[in-house]
N, C-alpha and C positions, 0 to 999 in steps of 0.2 A: 451610630447608625452602621448596620452591618454592610460590608463590602459586597457589591452585587456578585452573583454567581450564575453559572450556567451548568446545567446537568447534560453531559454528553452521553448518548446512548448509541451503542453499536450492537444491533440485533441480528444474530446469526440464526440458522435453522435450528440449532440445538443449544444455543448459549445466548446470554445477554450480558454485555460488558457495560459498566456505567462508571462515570467519573464526574465528580462535582468540582468545578474549577472556578477560580477568580480570574476572569480574563484580563483585568488590568494589571494584577501583580504576577500572574502566572502561577500562583500557589494552587496546588491540588488539596482540597479539603478532605476528599475521601474517594476511594475507588473500590471496585470489586467485580467479580464475575459469578453469574449464576449459570452453571453448566448442566449438561445432560437433561435439558428441557424435554419433557414428554417420554423420558426413558425410565424404566423400573427403578434404576439406581439413582435417579435424580431427585432433587428436592422440589421441583416445580413440575406440575402437569402440563402447563401451557405458559405462553409469554405473559399473560396477565398475572398469573400467580408468581412468575419470576420477577416481574416489576414490583409487585407487592412485597416480595422477599427483599428486593433491593432497598426499598423504602424502610423496611424494618431494620435492615442492616445499618442504614444510615442513622436511624433512630437510636440504635444501640451504641453508635459512635458519638451520640449526643447532638446529632444534626437534625434539626426540624426544618424541612424544606420551606414551609410557609414563612418562617422568620429568618431564613438564611439569605434574604435578598435575591431570590431566584428570579433572574431576568428572562430566561428562556430555556427551552430543552432543544439541544442540537442533536440532530440525527444524521449519522453517517449513512449515505446511500451510495452504493457502488456505481450504478449506472444512470447517468442523466440524459442519455440519448443526445440528439442534435439540439433540443430545445432548452434543456435545463443545464446551465453552466454558471449560474450565479447562486449564492445562498438564497434559498426560497422560502418565504413564509407560507406555511401549509394550511390549507383549508380543504373542505370536501372536493372542490373542483380540482385543485392541484393534485390531491391524492388519486383522484379518478384518472387524471392524465398519467401520473406515475405508473399506475397499475398496467397501463398499456405497454410500458417499456419492459415489463417482466420477461417478455420473449427474448429480449436482448441479453438479459442477465438472469436466467431461470434459477440459478443456484444462489444468488445473492439478493436480488431486489425483493422477492416475495417475503422472506423473513424480516427484512428491513421495513417493509410496509406494514407487516404484522406488528412490529414494535412501535411504529408510529401510531397506529390506530389504538393500541392499548395505552400508550402514554397519553395520547389526547383524551382518552376516556378517564384516566386516573388523575390527570393534571389538566382540567379543562380551562383553567383561568390563567394560563401562561402561554406565551408564544412558542410555537413549535416550528423549527426551522430545519430544512434539509440542506446538507452540504455534500456535494457530489465528488466522488473520486475522479470522475472524468473531467471535471471543470477546467482544471489547469491546462489541459491539452486541447481544449475546444478549438482554439485558433491555430492549430498546427498548419504549417504551409501545406498547400494542396498536394505537392509532390510527396510529402511524408504521410499525409492522411489518406491518400487514395491507393486502393488496391487495383492492380492491373487485371481487372476482370470485366466482363460485360457491363457497360456503363449503365444501361437501362435497368438491368437487374439490381445493380448496386444501389441506384437511386431509389428504386421501388421499395427495397427491403432495408434501407438505411445502413448499408454496409460500408464501413470506413474504419480507419484506425482511430479509436476513441482514446486509448491510453488509460491507465489506472494507477492508484497510489498517488494521484495528483496532489492531494493535500500534503502528503509527506514530501514530495519532490519540491513543491513551492516552499514550504516551511524550511526545509534543510538548505535550499539554495539561498534563501534570505539569511539564514543563520550563518552559513558559510561566508557570505559577503560581509556580514556584520563582524565575524571573527577576524577577517582580513582588513577590516577598516575601510571597506569599499562599498559603493552602492551596487545593488544587483544588476543594474543596467550598464554597469561598466565592465562586467566580467562575462567570459564564456565558461560554462560550467558542464561537467559530467557528474551526475548524481547516480549512485549505485544503491538502490534500496534492496538489501539482501536480508530476507527472512524466509519463513516457510513459503511465502509468495515473494517473488523477486522481480524487479523491473530496473531498467536503466533509462536515463533521459539525457538528452543534449539540450542545453539551455543557452541561448545567445542573447546577451543584453537583458536578462530577466524574462525572456519569452522562450518557451520550449519550441525547439525545431525538429525534434524527433523523440520517439519513446518506443520501448521494446514491446509492450503489450498492445494488443490491437482491438479488434471488434469485441473481444472478451479477454479476461485476464489470463487465458491459456497460452497466448503467444509469447515468444521472446526467450528469456533466460531459462535454464533448467531450474526447477523449484523443487520444494519438498516432495510433493506428490503430483506435480503437474509437468508435462513433458517439455513445455516450451515449444520452440520452433520444430516443426516436423513436416515432412513432405506430405501435402494434402492427399497424394496418391495412396498414402498408407491407409486412409479411411475407406476409400473404395476397395482397396485390395483386401482389407480385413472383412469388409461386407461380403465380397464374392468368395473369398477363400476360406474364412473362419466362420462364416454364417453368423456374424455379429451384426445386430441391428445398430441403428444410429445411437440410441440411448446407451447401449452397452459400450460402444466405442467411446462415446463422450465421457461416460463415467470412468473408464480405464484411463484415458488421457488426463483426467481431472484428479482422480483419486488413488490411482495405482500405478503411476508413472513417476517421472523425475527421479530424484535421488533414491526415494523409497522403492520405486519400481525396479531400479538396478541392484540396490543393496539390501532392501528389506528394512531400512532404517532411515529416518529423515532428520534426526537430531544430530547435529554436527559434532557435538561433544562425544557422542557414542560412535559416530562414524570415524573419528579420528582414532578412537581406541581400537576399533575394529581393524583399521589400517595398520596400526602398530603391532597387532596380533598376527598380521600377515593375510588378512582376509582380501583376496583378490577382487571380489565383487565390490567391496567398499572402495578399494583403490580405484577401480574403473569409474564408479559413480562419482567420486571426487574429481577424477581427471576430466570427465565429461563436463561436469559443473564448471570447473576452472576454464577449460577450453572455450566454452560458450561465452563465458564472462569476459575473457581476453578478446574474443572476436568482436563483441560489442564495444569494449573500450576502444579498440583500434578503429572500428567503424565510426564512432562518434568523434574521435580525434580528426578523422577525415572530413566528417560532416561539418565540424565547427571551423576547420582550417587553423584556427589559433585557439588554444585552450589555456585558461589561467588556473583552473582549480578542478581537481577530482575529489569527490567526497563519498566516503563510505557511511552508510547508515542502516538502521533496523537491526534486528537481533543478531544476525550473523556478521553484518557489516561493522557493528559497533563492538563486538565481543571476540571475533575470531581473527587473531593476528596472523595465523597461518594462511587463512584465506586471503587476507589483504596482501601478504607478502607474495604469494603465488600468483595473485592476479596482475601484479605489476612488475615482477622480476623480469629483467631482460628488456624492459621498455625504456632504458636510459636514453637511447638514441632518439626516442620520440618525445623526450622532455620530462620523463617521470623518474625521479631519483629517490628511492625510499631510504629513510634512516631507520634501520632495524631496531636500534635501541628505543627510539621513540615509538615505533610500531608495537613494541612489547609492553609499553606503559599500560597500567591498569586504570588510568584516569577515567572517570565517568563523564566528564564534561567534554566540550569541544576541544580538539587538539590537532596540531599539525604533526604528521608522521613522515613528512618528506624531508630530505636534507635541505639545509639552508640555501644551497646553490642550485637546487631543483628548479628548472624553468617553470614547471607546473606544481603548484602547491597541492599536496595531498593531505586531506583532512579526514578526521572522524568526527562526525557531528550527530549527537543523538536526535532522533526524530521525536516529535510530540504532536501527533495528528489531533489528539483531543484538544490541546490548547489551541491549535490552529482553528479547529471547529468552533470552539468557545469564542474566540476573538472574531471570527466571521459573523457569528450570531450577534454579538455586541455591536459590531460595526454596522450591520444591517438595521438594527433597531434604532441606531443613532442617526441614521441617514435620513 
């Protein structure tokens, strides 16, 4: 009998990522990306054709979904609003409710819903389950979740700190605890998810108490193309002085800001090469990125009061030893002592990069959001 599997789908506006996993063993059977959907250079005219291409790719790899023990299709959905914070079995009613949340995440939720509708059409006889990026942060303390703005307006329009990358922060904090041989509820942790999108979280006893992203994934750390924290007055200033409308400003802050906005490059491998060649714009972009990151580390050390472990994860966090070094250098008096030899290790698994005598353990832990989603799906169906 084939071990049960879950097909995890992450549907973006112009791409569809898929991964077939065995939630019990954690083994990935297959994975792939169908990109440039709807573009002249792409292979798929729309998401339905993209998913059919994914099925074809699986078949070429010798995988027949019908005989693979397919348990469910897990869908990554970025924004769950206030109501969706558990893995949710999808039906027409739930999808209609999710569509109303698109105004909270207009860049992310609509393509995810499109992927859900297509997958339900092509795989009608299997459970479809949504897992939300915001779920882990649903129960943030009110002091962390609340913006200091007009209360009635915030309540009417559901404005609060929702937080994102929650699936990654939860998974990595659990893996960090396992690596240290401790239970998550016995540790205070800082998790730094550093990729093209970047976020930080403070987790006390297994429960998040703060996170850098807010109402949208735009707030917080400097990212590949997103500004992160910015004075809200910049928006009205650009509206008045540069004659930019809200859509143009939003697009600029999401797509043409961050490291790319400062240096014209967002890949940190090329950014380092530009810095080595003497490019002052690349140096400034890097310095701004590191400065913001260090501010959040310091803030979360204060929020937690006592910290046991700080963990780097995601593309930059897992692979860029220079970023890790610069993020924590000089923080020895705050309890963080890096071992540069360990930091330079090319190991792909979880590893400690702090000195043995460091009061705070510093780790690198690979994230696996797809596996976390697959296991959430299996757990929901078993309950």
